C-alpha positions in Angstrom: 0.0 0.0 0.0 2.9 2.3 0.9 4.5 1.6 -2.5 1.3 2.4 -4.3 1.0 5.7 -2.4 4.5 6.7 -3.2 4.1 5.8 -6.9 0.9 7.8 -7.1 2.6 10.8 -5.5 5.4 10.6 -8.0 3.0 10.5 -10.9 1.1 13.5 -9.5 4.4 15.4 -9.0 5.5 14.6 -12.5 2.1 15.6 -13.9 2.3 19.0 -12.2 5.9 19.5 -13.2 5.1 18.5 -16.8 2.1 20.9 -16.9 4.3 23.7 -15.5 6.9 22.9 -18.1 4.3 23.3 -20.9 3.2 26.5 -19.3 6.7 27.9 -19.6 6.2 27.7 -23.4 4.0 30.8 -23.0 6.9 32.9 -21.8 8.3 33.9 -25.2 4.9 35.0 -26.4 4.3 36.9 -23.1 7.6 38.7 -23.8 6.5 39.5 -27.3 3.1 40.8 -26.0 4.9 43.2 -23.7 7.5 44.3 -26.3 4.8 45.1 -28.8 2.5 46.8 -26.4 5.5 48.9 -25.1 6.2 49.9 -28.7 2.6 50.8 -29.2 2.7 52.9 -26.0 5.8 54.7 -27.2 4.4 55.5 -30.6 3.3 59.0 -31.5 0.4 58.4 -33.9 -2.8 56.3 -34.0 -1.6 54.2 -37.0 1.5 52.8 -35.2 -0.5 52.5 -32.0 -3.0 50.2 -33.6 -0.4 48.3 -35.6 1.7 47.3 -32.6 -1.4 46.8 -30.4 -2.6 44.2 -32.9 0.7 42.4 -32.7 0.6 42.4 -28.9 -3.0 41.2 -29.0 -2.0 38.2 -31.2 0.8 37.4 -28.8 -1.6 37.5 -25.8 -3.9 35.1 -27.6 -1.1 32.7 -28.1 -0.3 32.9 -24.4 -3.9 32.1 -23.6 -3.9 29.1 -25.9 -0.7 27.7 -24.4 -1.9 28.2 -20.8 -5.2 26.6 -21.6 -3.4 23.5 -23.0 -1.0 23.2 -20.1 -3.7 23.4 -17.5 -1.8 25.5 -15.1 -0.8 29.1 -14.2 -4.4 30.2 -13.9 -3.5 33.7 -12.6 -1.2 34.3 -15.6 -4.0 33.1 -17.9 -6.4 35.6 -16.4 -3.9 38.4 -16.8 -3.4 37.4 -20.5 -7.1 37.3 -20.9 -7.5 40.8 -19.5 -4.7 42.2 -21.6 -6.2 40.7 -24.8 -9.6 42.2 -23.9 -8.1 45.7 -23.5 -6.1 45.5 -26.7 -9.1 44.3 -28.7 -10.7 47.7 -28.0 -7.8 49.7 -29.6 -8.8 48.8 -33.1 -12.0 50.8 -32.8 -10.5 53.7 -31.0 -11.2 56.9 -32.8 -8.5 59.1 -31.2 -4.9 58.5 -30.2 -5.7 59.3 -26.6 -8.5 56.8 -26.4 -6.3 54.0 -27.9 -3.3 54.9 -25.7 -5.5 54.6 -22.5 -6.2 50.9 -23.3 -2.5 50.4 -24.4 -1.2 51.8 -21.1 -3.3 49.4 -19.0 -2.5 46.4 -21.3 1.3 47.3 -20.9 1.0 47.0 -17.1 -0.9 43.7 -17.4 1.7 42.3 -19.8 4.4 43.0 -17.2 2.2 41.3 -14.6 1.7 38.3 -16.9 5.4 37.7 -17.3 5.8 38.0 -13.5 3.1 35.4 -12.9 4.5 33.1 -15.5 7.9 33.3 -13.9 6.5 32.5 -10.4 4.3 29.7 -11.8 7.1 27.9 -13.7 10.0 28.7 -11.4 12.0 25.7 -10.3 10.5 23.2 -12.8 13.6 22.6 -14.8 12.6 25.2 -17.5 15.9 27.1 -17.5 16.4 26.0 -21.2 13.0 27.6 -22.1 13.9 30.7 -20.1 17.2 31.0 -21.9 15.4 30.7 -25.2 12.9 33.3 -24.1 15.7 35.6 -23.2 17.4 35.1 -26.5 14.2 35.6 -28.4 13.4 38.7 -26.4 16.9 40.1 -27.1 16.4 39.4 -30.8 13.0 41.0 -30.8 14.3 44.1 -29.0 17.0 44.4 -31.7 14.4 44.1 -34.5 12.3 46.8 -32.8 15.3 49.1 -32.6 16.0 48.5 -36.3 12.3 49.2 -37.1 12.4 52.3 -34.9 15.6 53.5 -36.7 13.9 53.0 -40.1 10.8 54.8 -38.8 13.0 57.8 -37.7 14.8 57.8 -41.1 11.4 58.0 -42.8 10.4 60.8 -40.5 13.6 62.7 -41.3 13.0 62.2 -45.1 9.4 63.4 -44.7 10.6 66.5 -42.8 13.2 67.2 -45.5 10.5 67.0 -48.1 8.2 69.2 -46.2 11.1 71.7 -45.6 11.9 71.8 -49.3 8.2 72.3 -50.1 8.1 75.2 -47.7 11.2 76.8 -49.2 9.7 76.4 -52.7 6.4 77.9 -51.5 8.3 80.9 -50.1 10.2 81.4 -53.4 7.0 81.3 -55.3 5.3 83.8 -53.0 8.4 86.1 -53.3 8.4 85.8 -57.1 4.7 86.4 -57.5 4.9 89.5 -55.2 7.9 91.1 -56.8 7.0 90.3 -60.4 3.4 91.3 -59.9 4.4 94.6 -58.3 6.9 95.4 -61.1 4.3 94.7 -63.8 1.8 96.9 -61.9 4.3 99.8 -61.7 5.1 99.4 -65.4 1.4 99.5 -66.3 0.9 102.7 -64.3 3.9 104.3 -66.1 2.5 103.1 -69.5 -1.0 104.5 -68.8 0.5 107.8 -67.5 2.5 108.2 -70.7 -0.5 107.4 -72.9 -2.6 109.8 -71.0 0.0 112.6 -71.1 0.4 112.1 -74.9 -3.4 112.5 -75.3 -3.9 109.0 -76.6 -7.5 108.2 -76.4 -7.5 104.6 -75.3 -8.6 102.4 -72.4 -6.1 101.9 -69.6 -3.9 98.9 -69.9 -4.9 96.4 -67.2 -3.3 93.4 -65.6 -4.9 90.4 -63.9 -3.4 87.5 -62.0 -4.7 84.6 -60.0 -2.2 84.1 -57.2 -3.9 80.9 -55.9 -3.6 79.3 -59.3 0.0 80.5 -59.7 1.0 78.9 -56.4 0.0 75.5 -57.8 2.4 76.0 -60.7 6.2 75.4 -60.7 8.7 78.2 -60.3 9.6 78.0 -64.0 5.9 78.1 -65.0 5.4 81.2 -62.8 8.4 82.9 -64.4 7.2 82.1 -67.8 3.7 83.6 -67.0 5.2 86.9 -65.9 7.6 87.1 -68.7 4.9 86.5 -71.3 2.5 88.8 -69.5 5.1 91.6 -69.4 5.9 91.1 -73.1 2.2 91.2 -74.0 1.6 94.4 -72.0 4.6 96.1 -73.5 3.5 95.2 -77.0 0.0 96.6 -76.2 1.6 99.8 -74.9 3.8 100.2 -78.0 0.8 99.5 -80.4 -1.3 102.2 -78.6 1.6 104.6 -78.6 2.1 104.1 -82.3 -1.6 104.5 -83.0 -1.6 107.7 -81.1 1.1 109.2 -83.4 -1.1 108.6 -86.4 
């Protein structure tokens, strides 16, 4: 009877240990869930917030599945469940602030999930799994750093493009202002000469649409004013010659 009791106890102990060992398989995904939700929390726009929240949600779901199959670590499972529930709400968030509220709470829960898993699987011969989780976590962090570097490079490129566009816009505004003013002054002089010479003719006029001109390139704007000035000068000379006759 004593042998049967000892044998049963050994089987029970092995079953618990085996279950805990299986539960340790959830550790890498728990780390992924935390890393992704942290990246989401550190993002500065709604698109990236939702993108990394979705990845964290998927990792949380894998944690839940693993813990369901291993039949242990109930507290860690409940934490993963709560984290997934929060992140599921981010997809429908209409503002960055609303989404970040859920992400912040999910980030805290992700940390708690990792802690609960460590406590649950501690001392069950899972050092190999933990080492693997640490390596995968380090690799993931490196990948995230690379992605962050790429994102910053794209932001710098975008800022350079925006800066160039601003500089071009300033050049356009300056050209339109100076060329328009010069033509206006020339027209005043032409009309004054025609009037002084007693030429009976309508005043020479000049019209420009600055909004439409701003949509054109610098070369197109220059061409517009050159052609306009040439046409106005020809009109002036024609009227001056007609006045002589």
